[in-house]
C-alpha positions in Angstrom: -28.1 -37.7 20.0 -26.5 -36.5 17.3 -26.2 -32.8 17.0 -26.4 -30.5 13.8 -24.8 -27.2 13.7 -27.5 -26.2 11.6 -30.3 -26.9 13.3 -28.9 -25.9 16.6 -26.9 -23.0 17.6 -23.5 -23.0 19.2 -24.2 -20.2 21.7 -27.6 -20.2 23.7 -30.3 -17.8 21.8 -32.0 -17.0 25.3 -31.3 -13.4 26.5 -32.5 -14.1 29.7 -29.9 -16.2 30.6 -25.9 -15.8 31.2 -24.1 -12.7 31.3 -25.0 -9.5 30.4 -27.6 -10.9 28.2 -25.6 -12.7 25.4 -26.7 -16.2 26.3 -23.7 -17.4 27.8 -25.2 -19.5 30.3 -26.2 -22.1 28.1 -22.9 -22.6 26.6 -21.5 -25.1 29.1 -24.6 -27.5 28.2 -23.8 -27.0 24.9 -20.5 -27.8 25.0 -21.0 -31.2 26.8 -23.4 -31.7 24.0 -21.1 -31.4 21.6 -18.5 -32.8 23.8 -20.3 -36.1 23.8 -21.8 -36.2 20.4 -21.2 -36.9 16.6 -20.9 -33.6 14.8 -22.9 -33.5 11.3 -22.3 -30.3 9.1 -25.0 -29.1 6.9 -24.2 -28.5 3.4 -27.2 -26.5 3.2 -26.7 -23.3 0.8 -26.4 -20.6 2.5 -28.6 -17.1 2.1 -27.3 -15.7 -1.5 -25.1 -12.5 -0.4 -25.0 -9.4 -2.6 -21.8 -9.2 -4.3 -20.1 -6.3 -5.7 -18.6 -6.2 -8.6 -15.5 -4.0 -9.4 -14.1 -3.6 -12.9 -11.3 -5.3 -13.4 -8.2 -3.4 -13.5 -10.0 -0.2 -14.1 -11.0 0.5 -10.6 -8.3 2.7 -8.1 -8.6 3.3 -4.5 -10.6 2.7 -1.3 -11.7 5.6 0.5 -11.4 8.2 -2.6 -12.2 5.6 -5.7 -12.0 6.0 -9.1 -12.9 4.0 -12.4 -11.8 5.0 -15.8 -13.6 3.7 -18.6 -13.3 4.3 -22.5 -10.9 3.6 -25.5 -8.2 5.5 -27.9 -10.6 5.3 -30.7 -14.0 4.6 -29.2 -16.8 7.3 -28.8 -15.0 8.9 -25.6 -13.3 8.2 -22.4 -13.8 9.5 -18.9 -14.2 8.4 -15.3 -16.1 8.0 -12.1 -15.2 9.3 -9.2 -16.7 8.0 -5.4 -16.3 8.9 -2.0 -16.1 12.6 -2.8 -16.6 14.7 0.0 -19.6 17.2 -0.3 -19.4 21.1 -0.4 -16.6 21.1 -2.6 -15.9 24.1 -4.7 -15.2 21.7 -8.5 -16.1 23.1 -11.6 -15.3 21.9 -15.2 -12.9 24.5 -15.7 -11.2 23.1 -12.5 -10.6 20.0 -14.2 -9.9 21.6 -17.6 -6.3 23.0 -16.4 -4.8 19.5 -16.2 -6.6 18.2 -18.8 -5.1 21.1 -21.2 -1.7 19.9 -19.8 -2.2 16.4 -20.9 -4.1 16.6 -24.2 -2.3 15.7 -27.2 -1.3 18.3 -29.7 0.6 20.6 -27.6 3.6 21.5 -29.3 6.0 19.9 -32.3 7.5 17.3 -29.7 3.9 15.7 -28.7 1.8 13.6 -30.8 0.0 15.8 -33.3 -3.6 14.0 -32.7 -5.7 16.9 -32.3 -7.9 16.6 -29.1 -9.6 19.6 -27.4 -10.2 17.1 -24.4 -13.0 19.4 -23.2 -14.5 17.4 -20.2 -18.1 17.4 -19.1 -19.0 16.8 -15.7 -22.6 14.7 -15.6 -23.5 13.7 -11.9 -22.2 14.5 -8.7 -21.8 18.7 -8.8 -24.5 21.1 -8.5 -24.0 24.9 -8.9 -20.4 24.4 -8.6 -20.3 22.4 -5.5 -19.7 18.3 -4.7 -23.1 16.7 -3.4 -21.2 13.6 -2.1 -22.6 11.3 -4.7 -20.1 9.6 -7.4 -18.7 12.2 -10.2 -18.8 11.0 -13.7 -16.4 12.9 -15.7 -16.8 12.5 -19.8 -14.5 13.5 -22.7 -15.8 12.5 -26.1 -13.3 11.5 -28.6 -13.3 13.5 -31.8 -9.9 13.2 -34.1 -10.2 8.9 -34.1 -8.3 7.8 -37.3 -9.2 3.8 -36.9 -8.3 3.4 -40.4 -4.3 4.2 -39.3 -4.5 0.8 -37.4 -6.0 -1.7 -39.8 -2.2 -3.5 -39.8 -2.9 -4.2 -36.1 -5.8 -6.6 -37.4 -3.3 -8.5 -38.9 0.6 -8.0 -37.0 1.5 -7.3 -33.6 3.5 -4.0 -33.0 6.5 -4.5 -30.9 6.3 -3.9 -27.3 2.6 -2.7 -27.4 0.1 -4.6 -25.8 -1.6 -6.2 -28.7 0.0 -9.6 -28.2 -0.9 -9.9 -24.5 -4.3 -8.5 -24.6 -5.0 -11.4 -27.1 -3.3 -13.8 -25.0 -5.4 -12.9 -22.2 -8.8 -12.2 -23.8 -8.8 -13.9 -27.1 -10.1 -10.8 -28.7 -9.3 -7.0 -28.7 -10.7 -3.8 -30.2 -7.9 -3.2 -33.2 -8.7 0.5 -33.4 -5.4 2.4 -31.6 -4.4 1.2 -28.4 -7.7 0.6 -26.8 -7.1 0.4 -23.1 -3.7 0.4 -23.1 -3.6 3.9 -24.7 -2.8 6.8 -22.9 -5.8 8.3 -23.8 -7.0 6.1 -20.6 -5.3 8.2 -18.4 -7.9 11.6 -19.2 -10.0 9.9 -16.7 -7.1 9.5 -14.1 -6.0 13.3 -14.7 -9.5 14.6 -14.3 -9.8 12.5 -11.0 -6.2 13.8 -10.0 -7.8 17.2 -10.5 -10.2 16.7 -7.8 -8.2 15.1 -5.2 -6.0 17.9 -5.8 -8.6 20.1 -4.5 -9.2 18.3 -1.6 -5.4 18.3 -0.6 -4.9 21.6 -1.2 -8.3 22.7 1.1 -7.5 20.7 3.6 -3.5 21.3 4.4 -2.6 23.5 1.1 -0.4 20.4 0.2 1.1 20.8 -3.2 1.9 18.0 -5.8 4.5 19.0 -8.7 5.9 16.9 -11.1 8.6 17.9 -13.6 11.3 16.6 -16.6 14.2 15.3 -14.9 15.4 13.7 -17.7 15.4 12.9 -21.7 17.1 10.4 -22.8 21.1 11.0 -22.0 20.1 14.6 -20.9 19.6 14.6 -17.2 19.3 17.4 -14.7 21.9 17.3 -12.2 20.8 17.0 -8.5 20.5 20.8 -6.7 19.5 22.3 -9.9 15.8 22.4 -8.7 15.1 23.9 -5.4 11.9 21.9 -4.1 11.1 24.4 -1.4 10.7 27.1 -3.6 9.7 25.3 -7.2 6.4 26.5 -8.8 4.2 25.1 -11.2 4.8 28.5 -13.5 8.6 27.4 -13.6 7.5 23.9 -15.0 5.0 25.0 -17.5 7.6 27.8 -18.8 8.4 25.7 -21.7 7.1 22.9 -23.9 9.3 19.9 -22.5 8.0 20.7 -18.6 12.0 21.3 -17.1 11.9 23.7 -14.4 15.6 24.5 -15.4 15.8 26.4 -19.3 19.3 25.5 -19.5 18.5 21.9 -19.6 15.1 22.4 -21.2 16.6 23.4 -24.3 19.1 20.1 -24.4 16.0 18.2 -23.5 13.9 19.9 -26.7 16.8 19.4 -28.9 17.2 15.9 -28.1 13.6 14.9 -28.7 13.7 17.0 -32.1 16.9 15.1 -33.7 15.3 11.9 -32.4 11.7 13.0 -33.8 12.9 13.8 -37.4 14.2 10.0 -38.0 11.1 8.8 -37.1 12.2 7.2 -34.1 11.2 7.7 -29.9 13.1 7.9 -26.7 12.1 7.6 -23.0 13.4 9.7 -19.7 12.6 10.2 -16.2 9.8 12.6 -14.5 10.5 13.6 -10.7 7.1 14.7 -8.3 7.6 16.1 -5.1 4.6 16.5 -2.7 4.8 19.6 0.1 2.9 20.3 3.2 1.7 16.8 3.0 0.2 15.8 6.2 2.1 13.5 9.0 0.9 9.9 9.4 -0.7 8.7 6.1 0.4 4.9 5.2 0.3 1.9 6.8 3.1 -0.5 8.2 3.7 -3.9 5.9 1.8 -4.4 2.8 0.2 -1.0 2.6 2.8 1.1 2.9 3.0 4.6 1.3 5.7 4.3 -0.9 4.4 0.7 -2.1 0.9 2.4 -2.8 2.7 5.5 -4.7 4.8 2.9 -6.8 1.5 0.9 -7.8 -0.1 3.9 -8.5 2.4 5.7 -11.0 3.3 2.4 -12.6 0.1 1.6 -13.4 1.2 4.5 -16.1 1.2 3.4 -19.2 5.0 3.3 -20.7 6.7 3.3 -17.3 9.7 0.8 -16.4 11.0 1.8 -13.3 10.3 3.6 -9.8 12.6 5.2 -7.4 11.8 6.5 -3.7 14.0 9.6 -1.6 17.7 8.2 -2.4 16.7 5.2 -4.6 19.2 2.9 -6.2 21.8 5.6 -5.4 21.4 5.1 -1.4 22.8 2.0 -1.9 26.1 3.4 -2.4 26.1 4.8 1.3 26.8 3.5 4.6 23.7 3.4 7.3 25.9 6.7 8.8 25.6 8.7 5.8 22.3 7.7 5.1 20.3 8.3 8.1 18.4 11.4 8.7 18.7 12.8 12.0 16.2 14.5 13.8 15.9 18.0 15.4 13.2 20.1 16.8 12.6 22.6 14.6 10.1 25.8 14.3 6.7 25.5 16.0 8.0 22.5 18.2 7.6 20.1 15.4 10.2 17.3 14.8 12.2 17.6 11.8 14.6 15.9 9.8 18.4 17.5 8.9 18.7 15.6 5.4 15.8 13.7 3.4 17.1 10.8 1.8 14.2 9.0 3.5 12.0 11.0 0.7 9.5 11.9 3.4 8.2 8.6 4.3 9.7 6.3 7.0 8.1 2.7 7.9 5.4 3.0 5.3 4.4 6.4 7.1 4.5 9.7 6.2 6.7 12.5 8.4 6.1 15.6 7.4 9.1 16.4 5.0 9.0 16.9 1.3 8.1 13.4 -0.8 9.9 13.1 -3.6 9.8 10.0 -6.3 11.3 9.5 -10.0 9.5 7.4 -12.6 11.3 6.2 -15.5 9.4 6.5 -19.0 10.4 4.1 -21.7 10.8 5.4 -25.7 7.4 5.3 -27.4 6.3 1.7 -28.6 4.8 3.6 -31.9 7.8 4.7 -34.3 8.0 5.1 -37.9 11.2 2.4 -38.6 10.5 -0.9 -40.4 10.5 -3.4 -37.1 10.4 -7.4 -37.4 7.3 -9.2 -35.6 4.4 -11.8 -36.7 1.2 -11.8 -37.9 -2.2 -13.2 -35.4 -1.7 -17.0 -37.6 1.9 -16.9 -36.5 4.2 -16.0 -39.3 7.0 -13.9 -39.3 6.8 -10.4 -41.2 8.1 -6.9 -41.3 6.1 -3.7 -40.0 5.9 0.1 -40.1 3.2 1.1 -37.8 1.3 4.2 -38.7 -0.6 6.6 -36.7 0.4 9.7 -34.4 2.6 9.2 -31.5 4.7 10.9 -29.0 8.6 11.0 -29.6 8.5 11.2 -26.0 6.0 10.7 -23.5 7.9 12.3 -20.9 6.4 16.0 -21.2 2.8 14.6 -21.2 3.4 12.5 -18.5 4.0 15.1 -16.1 0.6 16.0 -15.2 -0.8 11.9 -15.3 2.0 11.4 -12.7 0.7 14.1 -10.7 -2.4 12.9 -10.8 -1.9 9.4 -9.5 0.1 10.9 -6.3 -2.6 13.0 -5.6 -5.4 10.5 -6.0 -2.9 7.9 -3.3 -2.8 10.9 -0.8 -6.2 12.1 -0.9 -7.3 8.1 -0.5 -4.7 7.9 2.5 -6.0 11.1 4.1 -9.5 9.7 4.4 -8.2 6.2 6.1 -6.0 8.2 8.5 -8.9 10.5 9.6 -11.1 7.5 10.1 -8.7 5.2 11.7 -6.2 7.9 13.8 -8.4 10.9 14.1 -11.5 9.9 14.7 -11.1 10.4 18.6 -8.7 12.6 20.6 -5.5 12.7 19.4 -2.5 11.7 21.8 -1.0 15.3 22.1 2.4 14.7 23.1 3.4 12.9 19.5 0.5 13.5 17.1 -0.7 16.6 15.7 -4.4 17.5 13.6 -4.3 16.3 9.8 -4.9 20.1 9.7 -1.6 21.0 8.5 -2.9 25.0 8.0 -1.5 26.7 10.7 2.0 25.8 10.7 1.8 26.6 6.7 0.9 30.2 7.3 3.3 30.6 10.3 6.1 29.1 7.9 4.7 31.9 5.2 4.6 34.4 8.1 8.5 33.9 9.3 9.3 34.0 5.3 7.6 37.2 4.5 9.8 39.0 7.7 
């Protein structure tokens, strides 16, 4: 007699037969039946499952998850942060610090759009403490000028997302850049501030970024001490370069191009100090791969370097390798750091360093050739307010994305490798405070 897999289970269901109550006693009879019968597979629809729908392209992270929303000239922008541990001190004032560093209208070298970017926490925080439920952060748009973008409904702005959004969706918002606008990054920066709080409280991990290049003004390697770099040094000037001499050169370069109605690009360098060891995974989820995806998702990014980067291709293996030694407190260290704090896709406890290249701002005040939506060639002078160089305002954006990756990876590491007792010979607790405190005590002597 024919057997149907839909009506007869492959394994016996009786808990009284077989080994350990799993019904393995009937396995041999089932196999005999199957071997002497022709199989008929049922085409009946399975029981419907509940599907989880994520906003396509607008959600980031796995354990520490962020979804941003809003458009440049809509009612406002913001984010929903899920997976935040409970009982963490978080306030609107904490988020506002980084939002103020990102906001427009800071100085003459940024866009003149006037937005306070004042945030409001609508859920997930009670009396200054996180509740463990999703945190909703909202920032209203208050200085929209949709009429500045009326030409966008007719012609595509060169190097903007106008054409590709039409190619993908067949419809788009023609007031501002919509989701491609840098205003979308408000949600990232707000969520990044929460991630920084987690990292700071857990292991005093610091994420600091600064401008290391504007156009052809390049800050030489070695002029910034990554061991002692402070936020105050970075924020001491409007271009966010911690070296005063090169900061003035960068500002002059931006001023020169700004008065011409043109734009230039640059590079943001980011470092991470006191990063717990063991973050990241082999193969597809390497920590540098996660960091690359995160920072390259920012608007205007065009390049990513990690550790020695492309310069490492000019070295031999003996020149490039980071030799190990046993440092203070019995910790394994590397004498050099060309690996950039990550080896085999996993953090090794050294300073993580990376660099992100940003293109010149696409919106400029010069006449350019383009085409209309009905495929006619034309010339266009774009209106609207823009940054002559995006890199000074990109600094907190890069910090935010790096912090989001590290917070997400920290939770993943705790879940997989630190849930059970560690191998004390080669592993150390994720909590680095005792090592950090010991180092600080040594420095104070």
